[in-house]
C-alpha positions in Angstrom: -29.2 83.1 57.9 -31.2 85.1 61.0 -32.4 87.8 62.2 -30.1 89.3 65.5 -32.6 92.0 67.3 -36.5 91.0 65.8 -38.1 89.9 68.5 -42.1 88.6 68.4 -42.3 89.3 72.3 -41.9 93.1 71.6 -44.6 93.7 69.4 -46.9 94.0 72.5 -45.0 97.1 72.7 -44.7 98.8 69.3 -41.9 101.3 70.6 -39.7 99.0 72.0 -40.8 97.0 68.4 -39.6 99.7 66.0 -35.9 100.0 67.8 -35.2 96.8 67.3 -36.1 96.9 64.0 -33.9 99.8 63.3 -30.9 97.7 64.8 -32.3 95.1 62.6 -32.0 97.6 59.8 -28.0 98.8 61.2 -27.0 95.5 60.6 -28.3 95.7 56.9 -26.8 99.0 56.1 -23.0 97.3 57.6 -23.8 94.6 55.1 -24.2 96.9 52.4 -21.0 98.6 53.9 -19.2 95.7 53.4 -20.0 94.8 49.9 -19.0 98.6 49.1 -15.9 98.0 50.2 -15.1 94.5 49.4 -16.3 95.1 45.3 -13.5 97.5 44.4 -10.1 94.4 44.5 -11.8 92.6 41.8 -11.6 95.7 39.6 -7.8 96.6 41.1 -6.3 93.5 41.9 -8.5 91.0 39.6 -9.6 89.1 42.5 -12.8 86.7 41.5 -13.1 84.9 44.5 -14.1 88.7 45.9 -17.3 88.2 44.3 -18.8 85.0 45.6 -18.3 86.7 49.1 -20.6 89.8 47.6 -23.4 87.6 46.4 -23.5 85.5 49.6 -23.9 89.1 51.5 -26.8 90.1 48.8 -28.6 86.8 49.9 -27.9 87.8 53.7 -29.8 91.4 52.9 -32.6 90.1 50.9 -33.5 87.9 53.8 -33.2 91.2 55.9 -35.4 92.9 53.9 -38.1 90.1 54.4 -37.6 89.5 57.7 -37.6 93.1 58.7 -40.1 94.3 56.5 -42.5 91.4 57.7 -41.9 92.7 61.4 -43.0 96.2 60.2 -45.9 95.3 59.1 -46.7 93.1 62.3 -46.0 96.4 64.1 -47.6 98.4 61.8 -50.8 96.6 62.4 -51.4 97.6 65.9 -52.2 100.5 67.4 -50.1 103.4 67.2 -49.5 106.8 67.1 -49.3 108.5 63.7 -45.7 109.3 64.4 -45.1 105.9 64.8 -46.7 104.9 61.4 -44.7 107.6 59.8 -41.6 105.8 61.5 -42.2 102.5 60.3 -43.2 103.4 56.6 -39.7 105.5 56.7 -38.2 102.3 57.7 -39.5 100.3 55.2 -38.4 102.5 52.4 -34.8 102.6 54.1 -34.8 98.7 54.0 -36.1 99.0 50.4 -33.2 101.1 49.8 -30.4 99.3 51.2 -31.7 96.5 48.8 -31.2 98.3 45.9 -27.5 99.2 46.9 -27.4 95.5 47.2 -28.4 94.6 44.1 -26.3 97.7 42.1 -22.9 96.2 43.7 -24.2 91.9 43.4 -25.9 92.8 40.4 -24.6 95.0 38.1 -20.7 95.3 39.9 -20.4 92.0 40.4 -21.0 90.9 36.5 -18.3 93.8 35.5 -16.1 92.6 37.6 -16.1 88.9 37.2 -16.1 90.5 33.4 -13.2 92.2 33.9 -11.4 89.2 36.5 -10.8 87.2 32.8 -10.4 89.7 30.2 -7.0 91.0 29.9 -7.6 94.7 30.6 -6.2 96.8 32.9 -6.7 100.3 34.0 -3.8 103.1 33.4 -2.4 105.2 36.7 -5.2 107.9 35.7 -7.6 105.4 35.6 -7.1 103.3 38.9 -6.1 106.5 41.2 -9.9 107.8 40.0 -12.0 104.8 40.6 -9.7 103.8 43.9 -10.9 108.3 45.2 -14.4 107.3 44.0 -15.2 104.3 46.0 -13.1 105.9 48.7 -16.2 108.6 48.7 -18.7 105.9 47.7 -17.7 104.7 51.1 -18.0 107.9 52.5 -21.7 108.7 51.7 -22.5 105.1 52.8 -21.1 106.0 56.0 -22.3 109.1 57.1 -25.7 107.6 55.4 -25.8 105.0 58.2 -24.9 108.0 61.1 -27.8 110.0 59.4 -30.1 107.0 59.8 -29.1 106.2 63.6 -29.3 109.6 64.6 -31.9 111.3 62.4 -32.5 114.7 61.6 -33.7 116.7 59.0 -30.1 119.1 58.9 -28.6 115.9 58.2 -30.8 114.6 56.0 -30.3 118.4 53.6 -26.6 118.2 53.7 -26.1 114.5 53.1 -28.3 115.5 49.6 -26.1 118.4 48.9 -23.2 115.7 49.8 -25.0 113.2 47.1 -24.9 116.0 44.2 -21.7 116.7 44.7 -20.8 112.9 44.6 -23.0 112.8 40.9 -20.6 115.9 39.5 -17.4 113.9 41.0 -19.1 110.6 38.8 -19.2 113.1 35.3 -16.4 114.6 36.0 -14.4 111.3 36.3 -16.3 109.7 33.3 -14.8 112.8 31.3 -11.8 112.0 32.0 -12.2 108.8 31.4 -12.9 109.3 27.5 -10.3 111.9 27.4 -8.0 109.1 27.8 -9.5 107.0 25.0 -9.6 109.9 22.7 -5.6 109.9 23.7 -5.6 106.7 22.7 -4.1 105.6 26.2 -4.3 101.6 25.5 -5.3 100.9 29.4 
């Protein structure tokens, strides 16, 4: 495991150091996206070997979290403008959010995926379609977050927040439909 962009020599120029930290964070986001893309196949195709890849990516995310945060702390110890300090702290917050996404995918979904792969359960056609649709919406939300971080604007952030609320409503609708199928004694 190694960083691609962080360079100790750039710490003398905080604006450049922040720029390379941002590039490393974008890389971290991409790793979390790959995890999110991959985690569906154990559920749909019962491929448990994919879970090991997801766990490896989680290790990479944890490594990047530690390295990026340490680098950002070094930057913040320099003589910075208030705006640069705020930017560094915003990046630290983002790094921790990405790491939590990785934890959810690897730990929470990974555990469920392992169990699912070794179970005799299957999804109904409607259930499988809903999971795939929800997964696609999750990926869209993650891809939009990448673009928003890369080219931050308050307008995009507000739009992203409303998309998240729509996404949460979709989750609730799918959960209700799942329980309706259970009430109708659908076996899958």
